[in-house]
mmCIF file of the protein (N, C-alpha, C, O) and its ligand, coordinates in Angstrom:
data_MODEL
# 
_entry.id   MODEL 
# 
loop_
_entity.id 
_entity.type 
_entity.pdbx_number_of_molecules 
1 polymer     1 
2 non-polymer 1 
# 
_entity_poly.entity_id                      1 
_entity_poly.type                           'polypeptide(L)' 
_entity_poly.nstd_linkage                   no 
_entity_poly.nstd_monomer                   no 
_entity_poly.pdbx_seq_one_letter_code       MPRGVKKSDLPVKTCATCGKPFTWRKKWAKVWEEVRYCSDRCRREKRSQGA 
_entity_poly.pdbx_seq_one_letter_code_can   MPRGVKKSDLPVKTCATCGKPFTWRKKWAKVWEEVRYCSDRCRREKRSQGA 
_entity_poly.pdbx_strand_id                 A 
# 
loop_
_entity_poly_seq.entity_id 
_entity_poly_seq.num 
_entity_poly_seq.mon_id 
_entity_poly_seq.hetero 
1 1  MET n 
1 2  PRO n 
1 3  ARG n 
1 4  GLY n 
1 5  VAL n 
1 6  LYS n 
1 7  LYS n 
1 8  SER n 
1 9  ASP n 
1 10 LEU n 
1 11 PRO n 
1 12 VAL n 
1 13 LYS n 
1 14 THR n 
1 15 CYS n 
1 16 ALA n 
1 17 THR n 
1 18 CYS n 
1 19 GLY n 
1 20 LYS n 
1 21 PRO n 
1 22 PHE n 
1 23 THR n 
1 24 TRP n 
1 25 ARG n 
1 26 LYS n 
1 27 LYS n 
1 28 TRP n 
1 29 ALA n 
1 30 LYS n 
1 31 VAL n 
1 32 TRP n 
1 33 GLU n 
1 34 GLU n 
1 35 VAL n 
1 36 ARG n 
1 37 TYR n 
1 38 CYS n 
1 39 SER n 
1 40 ASP n 
1 41 ARG n 
1 42 CYS n 
1 43 ARG n 
1 44 ARG n 
1 45 GLU n 
1 46 LYS n 
1 47 ARG n 
1 48 SER n 
1 49 GLN n 
1 50 GLY n 
1 51 ALA n 
# 
loop_
_struct_asym.id 
_struct_asym.entity_id 
A 1 
B 2 
# 
loop_
_chem_comp.id 
_chem_comp.type 
_chem_comp.mon_nstd_flag 
ALA 'L-peptide linking' y 
ARG 'L-peptide linking' y 
ASP 'L-peptide linking' y 
CYS 'L-peptide linking' y 
GLN 'L-peptide linking' y 
GLU 'L-peptide linking' y 
GLY 'peptide linking'   y 
LEU 'L-peptide linking' y 
LYS 'L-peptide linking' y 
MET 'L-peptide linking' y 
PHE 'L-peptide linking' y 
PRO 'L-peptide linking' y 
SER 'L-peptide linking' y 
THR 'L-peptide linking' y 
TRP 'L-peptide linking' y 
TYR 'L-peptide linking' y 
VAL 'L-peptide linking' y 
ZN  non-polymer         . 
# 
_pdbx_entity_nonpoly.entity_id   2 
_pdbx_entity_nonpoly.name        ? 
_pdbx_entity_nonpoly.comp_id     ZN 
# 
_pdbx_nonpoly_scheme.asym_id         B 
_pdbx_nonpoly_scheme.entity_id       2 
_pdbx_nonpoly_scheme.mon_id          ZN 
_pdbx_nonpoly_scheme.ndb_seq_num     1 
_pdbx_nonpoly_scheme.pdb_seq_num     101 
_pdbx_nonpoly_scheme.auth_seq_num    101 
_pdbx_nonpoly_scheme.pdb_mon_id      ZN 
_pdbx_nonpoly_scheme.auth_mon_id     ZN 
_pdbx_nonpoly_scheme.pdb_strand_id   A 
_pdbx_nonpoly_scheme.pdb_ins_code    . 
# 
loop_
_atom_site.group_PDB 
_atom_site.id 
_atom_site.type_symbol 
_atom_site.label_atom_id 
_atom_site.label_alt_id 
_atom_site.label_comp_id 
_atom_site.label_asym_id 
_atom_site.label_entity_id 
_atom_site.label_seq_id 
_atom_site.pdbx_PDB_ins_code 
_atom_site.Cartn_x 
_atom_site.Cartn_y 
_atom_site.Cartn_z 
_atom_site.occupancy 
_atom_site.B_iso_or_equiv 
_atom_site.pdbx_formal_charge 
_atom_site.auth_seq_id 
_atom_site.auth_comp_id 
_atom_site.auth_asym_id 
_atom_site.auth_atom_id 
_atom_site.pdbx_PDB_model_num 
ATOM   1   N  N  . MET A 1 1  ? 50.816 131.881 112.838 1.00 0.00 ? 1   MET A N  1 
ATOM   2   C  CA . MET A 1 1  ? 51.586 132.079 114.078 1.00 0.00 ? 1   MET A CA 1 
ATOM   3   C  C  . MET A 1 1  ? 50.927 133.146 114.924 1.00 0.00 ? 1   MET A C  1 
ATOM   4   O  O  . MET A 1 1  ? 50.181 133.986 114.421 1.00 0.00 ? 1   MET A O  1 
ATOM   5   N  N  . PRO A 1 2  ? 51.211 133.106 116.209 1.00 0.00 ? 2   PRO A N  1 
ATOM   6   C  CA . PRO A 1 2  ? 50.592 134.084 117.116 1.00 0.00 ? 2   PRO A CA 1 
ATOM   7   C  C  . PRO A 1 2  ? 50.973 135.515 116.773 1.00 0.00 ? 2   PRO A C  1 
ATOM   8   O  O  . PRO A 1 2  ? 52.125 135.808 116.454 1.00 0.00 ? 2   PRO A O  1 
ATOM   9   N  N  . ARG A 1 3  ? 50.021 136.368 116.842 1.00 0.00 ? 3   ARG A N  1 
ATOM   10  C  CA . ARG A 1 3  ? 50.319 137.783 116.615 1.00 0.00 ? 3   ARG A CA 1 
ATOM   11  C  C  . ARG A 1 3  ? 49.586 138.588 117.677 1.00 0.00 ? 3   ARG A C  1 
ATOM   12  O  O  . ARG A 1 3  ? 48.377 138.441 117.856 1.00 0.00 ? 3   ARG A O  1 
ATOM   13  N  N  . GLY A 1 4  ? 50.304 139.416 118.361 1.00 0.00 ? 4   GLY A N  1 
ATOM   14  C  CA . GLY A 1 4  ? 49.711 140.217 119.416 1.00 0.00 ? 4   GLY A CA 1 
ATOM   15  C  C  . GLY A 1 4  ? 49.068 139.364 120.492 1.00 0.00 ? 4   GLY A C  1 
ATOM   16  O  O  . GLY A 1 4  ? 48.025 139.718 121.041 1.00 0.00 ? 4   GLY A O  1 
ATOM   17  N  N  . VAL A 1 5  ? 49.692 138.251 120.785 1.00 0.00 ? 5   VAL A N  1 
ATOM   18  C  CA . VAL A 1 5  ? 49.121 137.344 121.780 1.00 0.00 ? 5   VAL A CA 1 
ATOM   19  C  C  . VAL A 1 5  ? 49.491 137.796 123.188 1.00 0.00 ? 5   VAL A C  1 
ATOM   20  O  O  . VAL A 1 5  ? 50.650 138.080 123.488 1.00 0.00 ? 5   VAL A O  1 
ATOM   21  N  N  . LYS A 1 6  ? 48.500 137.850 124.016 1.00 0.00 ? 6   LYS A N  1 
ATOM   22  C  CA . LYS A 1 6  ? 48.774 138.196 125.410 1.00 0.00 ? 6   LYS A CA 1 
ATOM   23  C  C  . LYS A 1 6  ? 49.307 136.976 126.159 1.00 0.00 ? 6   LYS A C  1 
ATOM   24  O  O  . LYS A 1 6  ? 49.101 135.833 125.751 1.00 0.00 ? 6   LYS A O  1 
ATOM   25  N  N  . LYS A 1 7  ? 49.968 137.239 127.216 1.00 0.00 ? 7   LYS A N  1 
ATOM   26  C  CA . LYS A 1 7  ? 50.559 136.152 127.984 1.00 0.00 ? 7   LYS A CA 1 
ATOM   27  C  C  . LYS A 1 7  ? 49.503 135.128 128.399 1.00 0.00 ? 7   LYS A C  1 
ATOM   28  O  O  . LYS A 1 7  ? 49.743 133.921 128.361 1.00 0.00 ? 7   LYS A O  1 
ATOM   29  N  N  . SER A 1 8  ? 48.350 135.622 128.787 1.00 0.00 ? 8   SER A N  1 
ATOM   30  C  CA . SER A 1 8  ? 47.297 134.723 129.257 1.00 0.00 ? 8   SER A CA 1 
ATOM   31  C  C  . SER A 1 8  ? 46.643 133.970 128.113 1.00 0.00 ? 8   SER A C  1 
ATOM   32  O  O  . SER A 1 8  ? 45.849 133.057 128.343 1.00 0.00 ? 8   SER A O  1 
ATOM   33  N  N  . ASP A 1 9  ? 46.966 134.340 126.896 1.00 0.00 ? 9   ASP A N  1 
ATOM   34  C  CA . ASP A 1 9  ? 46.367 133.675 125.746 1.00 0.00 ? 9   ASP A CA 1 
ATOM   35  C  C  . ASP A 1 9  ? 47.282 132.616 125.149 1.00 0.00 ? 9   ASP A C  1 
ATOM   36  O  O  . ASP A 1 9  ? 46.964 132.019 124.120 1.00 0.00 ? 9   ASP A O  1 
ATOM   37  N  N  . LEU A 1 10 ? 48.395 132.389 125.782 1.00 0.00 ? 10  LEU A N  1 
ATOM   38  C  CA . LEU A 1 10 ? 49.322 131.398 125.257 1.00 0.00 ? 10  LEU A CA 1 
ATOM   39  C  C  . LEU A 1 10 ? 48.697 130.004 125.335 1.00 0.00 ? 10  LEU A C  1 
ATOM   40  O  O  . LEU A 1 10 ? 47.880 129.730 126.215 1.00 0.00 ? 10  LEU A O  1 
ATOM   41  N  N  . PRO A 1 11 ? 49.085 129.134 124.415 1.00 0.00 ? 11  PRO A N  1 
ATOM   42  C  CA . PRO A 1 11 ? 48.549 127.770 124.421 1.00 0.00 ? 11  PRO A CA 1 
ATOM   43  C  C  . PRO A 1 11 ? 48.938 127.033 125.694 1.00 0.00 ? 11  PRO A C  1 
ATOM   44  O  O  . PRO A 1 11 ? 49.970 127.308 126.306 1.00 0.00 ? 11  PRO A O  1 
ATOM   45  N  N  . VAL A 1 12 ? 48.096 126.106 126.070 1.00 0.00 ? 12  VAL A N  1 
ATOM   46  C  CA . VAL A 1 12 ? 48.366 125.313 127.270 1.00 0.00 ? 12  VAL A CA 1 
ATOM   47  C  C  . VAL A 1 12 ? 48.215 123.837 126.933 1.00 0.00 ? 12  VAL A C  1 
ATOM   48  O  O  . VAL A 1 12 ? 47.326 123.440 126.179 1.00 0.00 ? 12  VAL A O  1 
ATOM   49  N  N  . LYS A 1 13 ? 49.095 123.043 127.503 1.00 0.00 ? 13  LYS A N  1 
ATOM   50  C  CA . LYS A 1 13 ? 48.981 121.593 127.356 1.00 0.00 ? 13  LYS A CA 1 
ATOM   51  C  C  . LYS A 1 13 ? 49.007 120.951 128.732 1.00 0.00 ? 13  LYS A C  1 
ATOM   52  O  O  . LYS A 1 13 ? 49.356 121.589 129.725 1.00 0.00 ? 13  LYS A O  1 
ATOM   53  N  N  . THR A 1 14 ? 48.633 119.685 128.776 1.00 0.00 ? 14  THR A N  1 
ATOM   54  C  CA . THR A 1 14 ? 48.681 118.965 130.035 1.00 0.00 ? 14  THR A CA 1 
ATOM   55  C  C  . THR A 1 14 ? 49.850 117.995 130.017 1.00 0.00 ? 14  THR A C  1 
ATOM   56  O  O  . THR A 1 14 ? 50.009 117.223 129.071 1.00 0.00 ? 14  THR A O  1 
ATOM   57  N  N  . CYS A 1 15 ? 50.649 118.034 131.041 1.00 0.00 ? 15  CYS A N  1 
ATOM   58  C  CA . CYS A 1 15 ? 51.830 117.182 131.121 1.00 0.00 ? 15  CYS A CA 1 
ATOM   59  C  C  . CYS A 1 15 ? 51.417 115.715 131.174 1.00 0.00 ? 15  CYS A C  1 
ATOM   60  O  O  . CYS A 1 15 ? 50.532 115.337 131.942 1.00 0.00 ? 15  CYS A O  1 
ATOM   61  N  N  . ALA A 1 16 ? 52.061 114.895 130.354 1.00 0.00 ? 16  ALA A N  1 
ATOM   62  C  CA . ALA A 1 16 ? 51.716 113.485 130.276 1.00 0.00 ? 16  ALA A CA 1 
ATOM   63  C  C  . ALA A 1 16 ? 52.206 112.717 131.496 1.00 0.00 ? 16  ALA A C  1 
ATOM   64  O  O  . ALA A 1 16 ? 51.772 111.591 131.740 1.00 0.00 ? 16  ALA A O  1 
ATOM   65  N  N  . THR A 1 17 ? 53.100 113.316 132.253 1.00 0.00 ? 17  THR A N  1 
ATOM   66  C  CA . THR A 1 17 ? 53.635 112.635 133.427 1.00 0.00 ? 17  THR A CA 1 
ATOM   67  C  C  . THR A 1 17 ? 52.934 113.062 134.702 1.00 0.00 ? 17  THR A C  1 
ATOM   68  O  O  . THR A 1 17 ? 52.404 112.221 135.429 1.00 0.00 ? 17  THR A O  1 
ATOM   69  N  N  . CYS A 1 18 ? 52.923 114.337 134.981 1.00 0.00 ? 18  CYS A N  1 
ATOM   70  C  CA . CYS A 1 18 ? 52.376 114.823 136.249 1.00 0.00 ? 18  CYS A CA 1 
ATOM   71  C  C  . CYS A 1 18 ? 50.936 115.307 136.111 1.00 0.00 ? 18  CYS A C  1 
ATOM   72  O  O  . CYS A 1 18 ? 50.267 115.550 137.115 1.00 0.00 ? 18  CYS A O  1 
ATOM   73  N  N  . GLY A 1 19 ? 50.463 115.446 134.899 1.00 0.00 ? 19  GLY A N  1 
ATOM   74  C  CA . GLY A 1 19 ? 49.069 115.811 134.691 1.00 0.00 ? 19  GLY A CA 1 
ATOM   75  C  C  . GLY A 1 19 ? 48.756 117.275 134.918 1.00 0.00 ? 19  GLY A C  1 
ATOM   76  O  O  . GLY A 1 19 ? 47.596 117.684 134.874 1.00 0.00 ? 19  GLY A O  1 
ATOM   77  N  N  . LYS A 1 20 ? 49.788 118.064 135.160 1.00 0.00 ? 20  LYS A N  1 
ATOM   78  C  CA . LYS A 1 20 ? 49.559 119.494 135.389 1.00 0.00 ? 20  LYS A CA 1 
ATOM   79  C  C  . LYS A 1 20 ? 49.608 120.256 134.075 1.00 0.00 ? 20  LYS A C  1 
ATOM   80  O  O  . LYS A 1 20 ? 50.345 119.888 133.161 1.00 0.00 ? 20  LYS A O  1 
ATOM   81  N  N  . PRO A 1 21 ? 48.826 121.313 133.985 1.00 0.00 ? 21  PRO A N  1 
ATOM   82  C  CA . PRO A 1 21 ? 48.866 122.153 132.795 1.00 0.00 ? 21  PRO A CA 1 
ATOM   83  C  C  . PRO A 1 21 ? 50.136 122.982 132.755 1.00 0.00 ? 21  PRO A C  1 
ATOM   84  O  O  . PRO A 1 21 ? 50.610 123.477 133.778 1.00 0.00 ? 21  PRO A O  1 
ATOM   85  N  N  . PHE A 1 22 ? 50.673 123.121 131.563 1.00 0.00 ? 22  PHE A N  1 
ATOM   86  C  CA . PHE A 1 22 ? 51.836 123.990 131.410 1.00 0.00 ? 22  PHE A CA 1 
ATOM   87  C  C  . PHE A 1 22 ? 51.641 124.859 130.184 1.00 0.00 ? 22  PHE A C  1 
ATOM   88  O  O  . PHE A 1 22 ? 50.959 124.483 129.231 1.00 0.00 ? 22  PHE A O  1 
ATOM   89  N  N  . THR A 1 23 ? 52.249 126.016 130.230 1.00 0.00 ? 23  THR A N  1 
ATOM   90  C  CA . THR A 1 23 ? 52.027 127.031 129.205 1.00 0.00 ? 23  THR A CA 1 
ATOM   91  C  C  . THR A 1 23 ? 53.159 127.059 128.194 1.00 0.00 ? 23  THR A C  1 
ATOM   92  O  O  . THR A 1 23 ? 54.311 126.748 128.497 1.00 0.00 ? 23  THR A O  1 
ATOM   93  N  N  . TRP A 1 24 ? 52.798 127.433 127.015 1.00 0.00 ? 24  TRP A N  1 
ATOM   94  C  CA . TRP A 1 24 ? 53.770 127.595 125.925 1.00 0.00 ? 24  TRP A CA 1 
ATOM   95  C  C  . TRP A 1 24 ? 54.960 128.432 126.385 1.00 0.00 ? 24  TRP A C  1 
ATOM   96  O  O  . TRP A 1 24 ? 54.813 129.443 127.071 1.00 0.00 ? 24  TRP A O  1 
ATOM   97  N  N  . ARG A 1 25 ? 56.131 127.977 125.986 1.00 0.00 ? 25  ARG A N  1 
ATOM   98  C  CA . ARG A 1 25 ? 57.342 128.748 126.291 1.00 0.00 ? 25  ARG A CA 1 
ATOM   99  C  C  . ARG A 1 25 ? 58.110 129.004 125.004 1.00 0.00 ? 25  ARG A C  1 
ATOM   100 O  O  . ARG A 1 25 ? 58.035 128.253 124.031 1.00 0.00 ? 25  ARG A O  1 
ATOM   101 N  N  . LYS A 1 26 ? 58.837 130.084 125.049 1.00 0.00 ? 26  LYS A N  1 
ATOM   102 C  CA . LYS A 1 26 ? 59.572 130.486 123.847 1.00 0.00 ? 26  LYS A CA 1 
ATOM   103 C  C  . LYS A 1 26 ? 60.521 129.391 123.373 1.00 0.00 ? 26  LYS A C  1 
ATOM   104 O  O  . LYS A 1 26 ? 60.712 129.204 122.172 1.00 0.00 ? 26  LYS A O  1 
ATOM   105 N  N  . LYS A 1 27 ? 61.109 128.677 124.312 1.00 0.00 ? 27  LYS A N  1 
ATOM   106 C  CA . LYS A 1 27 ? 62.073 127.637 123.939 1.00 0.00 ? 27  LYS A CA 1 
ATOM   107 C  C  . LYS A 1 27 ? 61.404 126.476 123.218 1.00 0.00 ? 27  LYS A C  1 
ATOM   108 O  O  . LYS A 1 27 ? 62.071 125.660 122.583 1.00 0.00 ? 27  LYS A O  1 
ATOM   109 N  N  . TRP A 1 28 ? 60.055 126.408 123.323 1.00 0.00 ? 28  TRP A N  1 
ATOM   110 C  CA . TRP A 1 28 ? 59.324 125.345 122.654 1.00 0.00 ? 28  TRP A CA 1 
ATOM   111 C  C  . TRP A 1 28 ? 58.713 125.810 121.345 1.00 0.00 ? 28  TRP A C  1 
ATOM   112 O  O  . TRP A 1 28 ? 57.953 125.076 120.716 1.00 0.00 ? 28  TRP A O  1 
ATOM   113 N  N  . ALA A 1 29 ? 59.037 127.008 120.940 1.00 0.00 ? 29  ALA A N  1 
ATOM   114 C  CA . ALA A 1 29 ? 58.366 127.604 119.786 1.00 0.00 ? 29  ALA A CA 1 
ATOM   115 C  C  . ALA A 1 29 ? 58.399 126.685 118.564 1.00 0.00 ? 29  ALA A C  1 
ATOM   116 O  O  . ALA A 1 29 ? 57.424 126.596 117.819 1.00 0.00 ? 29  ALA A O  1 
ATOM   117 N  N  . LYS A 1 30 ? 59.511 126.016 118.371 1.00 0.00 ? 30  LYS A N  1 
ATOM   118 C  CA . LYS A 1 30 ? 59.661 125.202 117.161 1.00 0.00 ? 30  LYS A CA 1 
ATOM   119 C  C  . LYS A 1 30 ? 59.207 123.759 117.347 1.00 0.00 ? 30  LYS A C  1 
ATOM   120 O  O  . LYS A 1 30 ? 59.056 123.020 116.374 1.00 0.00 ? 30  LYS A O  1 
ATOM   121 N  N  . VAL A 1 31 ? 58.991 123.361 118.591 1.00 0.00 ? 31  VAL A N  1 
ATOM   122 C  CA . VAL A 1 31 ? 58.651 121.958 118.831 1.00 0.00 ? 31  VAL A CA 1 
ATOM   123 C  C  . VAL A 1 31 ? 57.371 121.811 119.643 1.00 0.00 ? 31  VAL A C  1 
ATOM   124 O  O  . VAL A 1 31 ? 57.090 120.748 120.194 1.00 0.00 ? 31  VAL A O  1 
ATOM   125 N  N  . TRP A 1 32 ? 56.610 122.881 119.707 1.00 0.00 ? 32  TRP A N  1 
ATOM   126 C  CA . TRP A 1 32 ? 55.429 122.875 120.589 1.00 0.00 ? 32  TRP A CA 1 
ATOM   127 C  C  . TRP A 1 32 ? 54.514 121.682 120.317 1.00 0.00 ? 32  TRP A C  1 
ATOM   128 O  O  . TRP A 1 32 ? 53.975 121.100 121.258 1.00 0.00 ? 32  TRP A O  1 
ATOM   129 N  N  . GLU A 1 33 ? 54.332 121.318 119.084 1.00 0.00 ? 33  GLU A N  1 
ATOM   130 C  CA . GLU A 1 33 ? 53.419 120.227 118.779 1.00 0.00 ? 33  GLU A CA 1 
ATOM   131 C  C  . GLU A 1 33 ? 53.934 118.890 119.298 1.00 0.00 ? 33  GLU A C  1 
ATOM   132 O  O  . GLU A 1 33 ? 53.170 117.935 119.447 1.00 0.00 ? 33  GLU A O  1 
ATOM   133 N  N  . GLU A 1 34 ? 55.225 118.831 119.568 1.00 0.00 ? 34  GLU A N  1 
ATOM   134 C  CA . GLU A 1 34 ? 55.802 117.579 120.045 1.00 0.00 ? 34  GLU A CA 1 
ATOM   135 C  C  . GLU A 1 34 ? 55.962 117.564 121.562 1.00 0.00 ? 34  GLU A C  1 
ATOM   136 O  O  . GLU A 1 34 ? 56.214 116.521 122.165 1.00 0.00 ? 34  GLU A O  1 
ATOM   137 N  N  . VAL A 1 35 ? 55.813 118.723 122.155 1.00 0.00 ? 35  VAL A N  1 
ATOM   138 C  CA . VAL A 1 35 ? 56.020 118.805 123.603 1.00 0.00 ? 35  VAL A CA 1 
ATOM   139 C  C  . VAL A 1 35 ? 54.893 118.093 124.344 1.00 0.00 ? 35  VAL A C  1 
ATOM   140 O  O  . VAL A 1 35 ? 53.716 118.339 124.082 1.00 0.00 ? 35  VAL A O  1 
ATOM   141 N  N  . ARG A 1 36 ? 55.257 117.223 125.256 1.00 0.00 ? 36  ARG A N  1 
ATOM   142 C  CA . ARG A 1 36 ? 54.241 116.490 126.016 1.00 0.00 ? 36  ARG A CA 1 
ATOM   143 C  C  . ARG A 1 36 ? 54.473 116.595 127.521 1.00 0.00 ? 36  ARG A C  1 
ATOM   144 O  O  . ARG A 1 36 ? 53.627 116.181 128.314 1.00 0.00 ? 36  ARG A O  1 
ATOM   145 N  N  . TYR A 1 37 ? 55.610 117.143 127.907 1.00 0.00 ? 37  TYR A N  1 
ATOM   146 C  CA . TYR A 1 37 ? 55.939 117.186 129.323 1.00 0.00 ? 37  TYR A CA 1 
ATOM   147 C  C  . TYR A 1 37 ? 56.297 118.601 129.745 1.00 0.00 ? 37  TYR A C  1 
ATOM   148 O  O  . TYR A 1 37 ? 56.845 119.380 128.965 1.00 0.00 ? 37  TYR A O  1 
ATOM   149 N  N  . CYS A 1 38 ? 55.977 118.920 131.000 1.00 0.00 ? 38  CYS A N  1 
ATOM   150 C  CA . CYS A 1 38 ? 56.160 120.284 131.469 1.00 0.00 ? 38  CYS A CA 1 
ATOM   151 C  C  . CYS A 1 38 ? 57.625 120.574 131.752 1.00 0.00 ? 38  CYS A C  1 
ATOM   152 O  O  . CYS A 1 38 ? 58.011 121.738 131.861 1.00 0.00 ? 38  CYS A O  1 
ATOM   153 N  N  . SER A 1 39 ? 58.438 119.550 131.873 1.00 0.00 ? 39  SER A N  1 
ATOM   154 C  CA . SER A 1 39 ? 59.830 119.779 132.227 1.00 0.00 ? 39  SER A CA 1 
ATOM   155 C  C  . SER A 1 39 ? 60.684 118.585 131.814 1.00 0.00 ? 39  SER A C  1 
ATOM   156 O  O  . SER A 1 39 ? 60.167 117.517 131.488 1.00 0.00 ? 39  SER A O  1 
ATOM   157 N  N  . ASP A 1 40 ? 61.978 118.781 131.834 1.00 0.00 ? 40  ASP A N  1 
ATOM   158 C  CA . ASP A 1 40 ? 62.877 117.679 131.505 1.00 0.00 ? 40  ASP A CA 1 
ATOM   159 C  C  . ASP A 1 40 ? 62.713 116.549 132.513 1.00 0.00 ? 40  ASP A C  1 
ATOM   160 O  O  . ASP A 1 40 ? 62.846 115.371 132.182 1.00 0.00 ? 40  ASP A O  1 
ATOM   161 N  N  . ARG A 1 41 ? 62.427 116.929 133.722 1.00 0.00 ? 41  ARG A N  1 
ATOM   162 C  CA . ARG A 1 41 ? 62.267 115.929 134.777 1.00 0.00 ? 41  ARG A CA 1 
ATOM   163 C  C  . ARG A 1 41 ? 61.091 115.012 134.446 1.00 0.00 ? 41  ARG A C  1 
ATOM   164 O  O  . ARG A 1 41 ? 61.203 113.789 134.531 1.00 0.00 ? 41  ARG A O  1 
ATOM   165 N  N  . CYS A 1 42 ? 59.985 115.604 134.075 1.00 0.00 ? 42  CYS A N  1 
ATOM   166 C  CA . CYS A 1 42 ? 58.810 114.807 133.741 1.00 0.00 ? 42  CYS A CA 1 
ATOM   167 C  C  . CYS A 1 42 ? 59.080 113.960 132.499 1.00 0.00 ? 42  CYS A C  1 
ATOM   168 O  O  . CYS A 1 42 ? 58.622 112.822 132.401 1.00 0.00 ? 42  CYS A O  1 
ATOM   169 N  N  . ARG A 1 43 ? 59.811 114.514 131.574 1.00 0.00 ? 43  ARG A N  1 
ATOM   170 C  CA . ARG A 1 43 ? 60.106 113.754 130.363 1.00 0.00 ? 43  ARG A CA 1 
ATOM   171 C  C  . ARG A 1 43 ? 60.919 112.505 130.689 1.00 0.00 ? 43  ARG A C  1 
ATOM   172 O  O  . ARG A 1 43 ? 60.719 111.439 130.106 1.00 0.00 ? 43  ARG A O  1 
ATOM   173 N  N  . ARG A 1 44 ? 61.834 112.666 131.629 1.00 0.00 ? 44  ARG A N  1 
ATOM   174 C  CA . ARG A 1 44 ? 62.648 111.516 132.016 1.00 0.00 ? 44  ARG A CA 1 
ATOM   175 C  C  . ARG A 1 44 ? 61.846 110.503 132.816 1.00 0.00 ? 44  ARG A C  1 
ATOM   176 O  O  . ARG A 1 44 ? 62.108 109.301 132.759 1.00 0.00 ? 44  ARG A O  1 
ATOM   177 N  N  . GLU A 1 45 ? 60.878 110.992 133.554 1.00 0.00 ? 45  GLU A N  1 
ATOM   178 C  CA . GLU A 1 45 ? 60.127 110.113 134.442 1.00 0.00 ? 45  GLU A CA 1 
ATOM   179 C  C  . GLU A 1 45 ? 58.983 109.399 133.740 1.00 0.00 ? 45  GLU A C  1 
ATOM   180 O  O  . GLU A 1 45 ? 58.276 108.600 134.354 1.00 0.00 ? 45  GLU A O  1 
ATOM   181 N  N  . LYS A 1 46 ? 58.802 109.682 132.469 1.00 0.00 ? 46  LYS A N  1 
ATOM   182 C  CA . LYS A 1 46 ? 57.693 109.031 131.765 1.00 0.00 ? 46  LYS A CA 1 
ATOM   183 C  C  . LYS A 1 46 ? 57.833 107.518 131.823 1.00 0.00 ? 46  LYS A C  1 
ATOM   184 O  O  . LYS A 1 46 ? 58.833 106.942 131.394 1.00 0.00 ? 46  LYS A O  1 
ATOM   185 N  N  . ARG A 1 47 ? 56.836 106.921 132.346 1.00 0.00 ? 47  ARG A N  1 
ATOM   186 C  CA . ARG A 1 47 ? 56.776 105.462 132.432 1.00 0.00 ? 47  ARG A CA 1 
ATOM   187 C  C  . ARG A 1 47 ? 58.085 104.861 132.927 1.00 0.00 ? 47  ARG A C  1 
ATOM   188 O  O  . ARG A 1 47 ? 58.542 103.846 132.401 1.00 0.00 ? 47  ARG A O  1 
ATOM   189 N  N  . SER A 1 48 ? 58.680 105.477 133.924 1.00 0.00 ? 48  SER A N  1 
ATOM   190 C  CA . SER A 1 48 ? 59.918 104.918 134.460 1.00 0.00 ? 48  SER A CA 1 
ATOM   191 C  C  . SER A 1 48 ? 59.605 103.864 135.503 1.00 0.00 ? 48  SER A C  1 
ATOM   192 O  O  . SER A 1 48 ? 60.314 103.729 136.501 1.00 0.00 ? 48  SER A O  1 
ATOM   193 N  N  . GLN A 1 49 ? 58.539 103.120 135.265 1.00 0.00 ? 49  GLN A N  1 
ATOM   194 C  CA . GLN A 1 49 ? 58.102 102.103 136.217 1.00 0.00 ? 49  GLN A CA 1 
ATOM   195 C  C  . GLN A 1 49 ? 59.007 100.877 136.175 1.00 0.00 ? 49  GLN A C  1 
ATOM   196 O  O  . GLN A 1 49 ? 58.987 100.075 137.109 1.00 0.00 ? 49  GLN A O  1 
ATOM   197 N  N  . GLY A 1 50 ? 59.785 100.712 135.141 1.00 0.00 ? 50  GLY A N  1 
ATOM   198 C  CA . GLY A 1 50 ? 60.658 99.564  135.060 1.00 0.00 ? 50  GLY A CA 1 
ATOM   199 C  C  . GLY A 1 50 ? 60.069 98.494  134.153 1.00 0.00 ? 50  GLY A C  1 
ATOM   200 O  O  . GLY A 1 50 ? 60.522 98.332  133.020 1.00 0.00 ? 50  GLY A O  1 
ATOM   201 N  N  . ALA A 1 51 ? 59.110 97.792  134.611 1.00 0.00 ? 51  ALA A N  1 
ATOM   202 C  CA . ALA A 1 51 ? 58.442 96.748  133.818 1.00 0.00 ? 51  ALA A CA 1 
ATOM   203 C  C  . ALA A 1 51 ? 59.444 95.785  133.239 1.00 0.00 ? 51  ALA A C  1 
ATOM   204 O  O  . ALA A 1 51 ? 59.064 94.843  132.545 1.00 0.00 ? 51  ALA A O  1 
HETATM 205 ZN ZN . ZN  B 2 .  ? 55.018 117.430 134.430 1.00 0.00 2 101 ZN  A ZN 1 
# 
């Protein structure tokens, strides 16, 4: 686990919906490996094309 990690050293992922990078947040501490979207909005909009 992170120890003495600076804010700028936090992990970053790319949002699967909007393609923007987002930084690790405390609320994701336990699910970070599963996080794929920068926000609830993006999570809902994933492939909402209808089809
Ligand atoms: Zn996003």
